[in-house]
C-alpha positions in Angstrom: 14.8 -3.6 32.4 12.2 -4.6 30.4 9.1 -2.1 29.7 5.7 -3.5 30.5 4.2 -3.8 26.8 7.8 -5.6 26.2 7.6 -8.1 29.2 3.8 -8.8 28.1 4.6 -9.9 24.8 7.6 -11.7 25.7 5.2 -13.9 28.0 3.3 -14.2 25.2 5.6 -15.7 22.8 7.0 -18.0 25.1 3.3 -19.4 26.1 2.6 -19.6 22.5 5.6 -21.1 21.3 5.8 -23.7 24.3 2.5 -24.7 23.1 3.5 -25.7 19.7 6.5 -27.6 20.5 3.9 -29.5 23.6 2.5 -32.5 21.7 1.1 -33.2 18.1 -0.4 -30.8 15.8 -3.3 -31.0 13.6 -1.5 -30.3 10.2 -4.8 -30.4 7.9 -6.8 -27.7 9.8 -3.8 -25.7 10.0 -3.0 -25.5 6.3 -6.9 -25.1 6.2 -6.5 -21.7 8.2 -3.9 -20.4 6.1 -5.6 -20.9 3.2 -9.0 -19.5 4.7 -8.6 -17.7 8.0 -10.8 -19.1 10.6 -11.7 -22.2 8.8 -9.1 -24.5 10.4 -10.7 -23.0 14.5 -14.0 -24.2 12.9 -13.2 -27.3 11.7 -11.3 -28.0 15.4 -14.9 -26.5 17.1 -13.4 -23.4 18.2 -15.7 -20.6 17.4 -12.9 -17.9 17.0 -13.1 -19.3 13.6 -15.6 -16.5 13.0 -14.0 -13.6 14.3 -10.9 -14.6 11.5 -13.0 -15.0 8.7 -15.1 -11.3 10.0 -11.2 -9.8 10.4 -10.4 -11.7 6.6 -13.5 -10.5 4.8 -13.2 -7.3 6.4 -9.2 -7.1 5.0 -10.4 -8.1 1.5 -12.7 -5.4 1.4 -10.7 -2.2 2.3 -7.8 -3.5 0.5 -10.3 -3.6 -2.9 -11.7 -0.6 -1.3 -8.6 1.6 -1.5 -7.4 -0.2 -5.1 -10.6 1.5 -5.9 -10.4 5.3 -4.9 -6.6 5.5 -6.3 -8.0 4.3 -9.6 -10.9 6.9 -9.2 -8.3 9.5 -8.2 -5.5 8.9 -10.7 -8.6 8.7 -14.2 -9.9 11.5 -12.5 -6.4 13.8 -12.2 -5.8 12.4 -16.1 -8.9 13.9 -17.4 -8.3 16.8 -15.5 -4.8 17.0 -17.1 -5.9 16.4 -20.9 -8.8 19.2 -20.5 -7.1 21.8 -18.7 -3.4 21.2 -19.6 -4.1 19.4 -23.3 -2.0 16.3 -22.5 -2.2 13.7 -24.8 -4.3 11.1 -23.0 -2.0 8.1 -24.1 1.4 10.0 -22.8 0.8 8.6 -18.8 4.2 7.1 -17.7 4.9 8.1 -14.1 7.5 10.2 -14.7 5.2 11.9 -17.4 3.0 12.9 -15.0 4.9 14.4 -12.2 6.5 16.5 -14.0 3.0 17.8 -15.7 1.9 18.1 -12.4 5.7 20.1 -11.9 5.7 22.2 -14.3 3.0 24.8 -16.0 3.8 23.4 -19.4 6.3 21.6 -21.5 7.7 24.7 -22.7 10.5 26.6 -22.7 9.3 29.5 -21.2 9.8 30.5 -17.6 8.0 27.8 -14.9 8.7 25.2 -18.2 9.9 21.6 -18.5 12.2 22.1 -21.3 13.4 25.4 -19.4 14.5 23.6 -16.6 16.7 21.3 -18.5 18.2 23.6 -20.2 19.7 24.9 -17.2 20.2 21.7 -15.9 22.6 21.1 -19.2 23.9 24.1 -19.0 25.0 23.8 -15.3 26.2 20.1 -15.5 28.2 20.0 -18.8 30.5 22.4 -20.1 30.9 20.7 -23.7 28.1 22.2 -25.9 28.1 18.6 -27.8 27.6 17.0 -24.1 24.8 19.8 -23.7 22.9 18.6 -26.9 22.9 15.1 -26.1 21.2 16.0 -22.7 19.1 18.0 -24.2 18.2 15.5 -26.9 17.5 12.5 -24.0 15.5 14.6 -21.7 13.7 17.8 -23.7 9.6 16.4 -24.6 8.8 17.0 -27.8 5.6 18.6 -29.6 3.9 14.7 -29.3 4.5 15.7 -25.3 3.4 19.2 -24.8 1.2 20.6 -22.1 0.4 24.0 -20.4 -1.8 24.4 -17.4 -4.4 27.2 -18.2 -4.3 27.8 -14.6 -1.8 27.3 -11.4 -4.6 26.0 -9.1 -5.8 23.4 -11.7 -2.2 22.3 -11.5 -2.2 21.8 -7.6 -5.5 20.0 -7.4 -4.0 18.0 -10.4 -0.8 17.1 -8.3 -2.8 16.2 -4.8 -5.6 14.5 -7.2 -2.3 12.1 -8.2 -0.9 12.2 -4.6 -4.5 11.2 -3.3 -4.4 7.3 -6.2 -0.4 7.0 -4.2 -1.8 7.2 -1.0 -4.8 4.6 -1.3 -2.7 2.7 -3.3 -0.3 2.6 -0.5 -2.9 2.0 2.0 -4.1 -1.4 -0.1 -0.6 -2.7 0.4 -0.1 -2.1 3.6 -3.1 -4.0 4.3 -2.1 -6.6 1.6 0.3 -7.4 4.2 -1.9 -7.8 7.0 -3.6 -9.9 5.3 -0.7 -12.3 5.1 0.3 -11.3 9.5 -3.8 -13.1 9.6 -3.6 -16.1 7.9 -0.3 -16.7 9.9 -1.8 -15.3 13.5 -5.1 -18.2 12.3 -2.9 -21.1 11.8 -1.0 -20.4 14.7 -3.9 -20.5 16.8 -5.3 -23.6 14.8 -2.1 -25.5 16.3 -2.4 -24.1 19.3 -6.4 -25.4 19.3 -5.2 -28.5 18.8 -3.4 -29.0 21.6 -6.1 -27.8 23.8 -3.9 -23.9 25.0 -6.0 -21.8 26.3 -4.0 -18.7 24.1 -6.3 -16.8 21.6 -5.1 -14.6 19.4 -7.1 -12.4 17.1 -7.2 -9.3 14.6 -9.4 -6.8 14.8 -10.1 -3.6 12.5 -11.3 -0.2 14.2 -13.2 2.2 12.9 -10.4 3.9 11.1 -9.8 0.7 9.9 -6.2 0.2 11.7 -5.6 -3.1 12.6 -5.2 -4.3 16.5 -3.7 -7.5 17.3 -5.0 -8.9 20.7 -3.9 -12.0 22.8 -5.2 -13.5 26.0 -4.1 -16.5 27.9 -6.2 -18.3 30.4 -4.4 -20.0 33.3 
């Protein structure tokens, strides 16, 4: 048996697709809503277009806000590693910076990255020649060396990079929501052109969580 929420979604889907198939569509206005959410509604004389325009604006502002936060956190962590670990700022590949955050240094001493490479070579290869080949392809040379002046700074660096990754992922999620907003706007424009009583709207709450609101007047 369907739950109440699933049953309501099924009713909305039936109403939506029956409305789309019921009569001619205004293709020009649908295309407008695909390009700019709300444009097609306003061209059709519906004030719901303003809500879609507002949602689109908020979504894009949120997306660029989190991209900005990601860049700030990433650049701040890089400057910190240059100052407190002595890395070369030109060595900023993702894999390298992850290792900088995971190991106290690049050396062969306890807790160093090269020490872990040495252990891995011995554990995975019994042939001395294969061990040397592994070391040659994984060990960091002097141009990529680092040594943290404290564990707390290393931990803070790692947290900054984690924050940067989180902000970037959130911006990508919002990018997907933007696409959904375009599609919902286009669908509603198609329904409005048939004088339907179905309404759909995408909003953001105080925590920037997207909420899809649908209604149908019988």
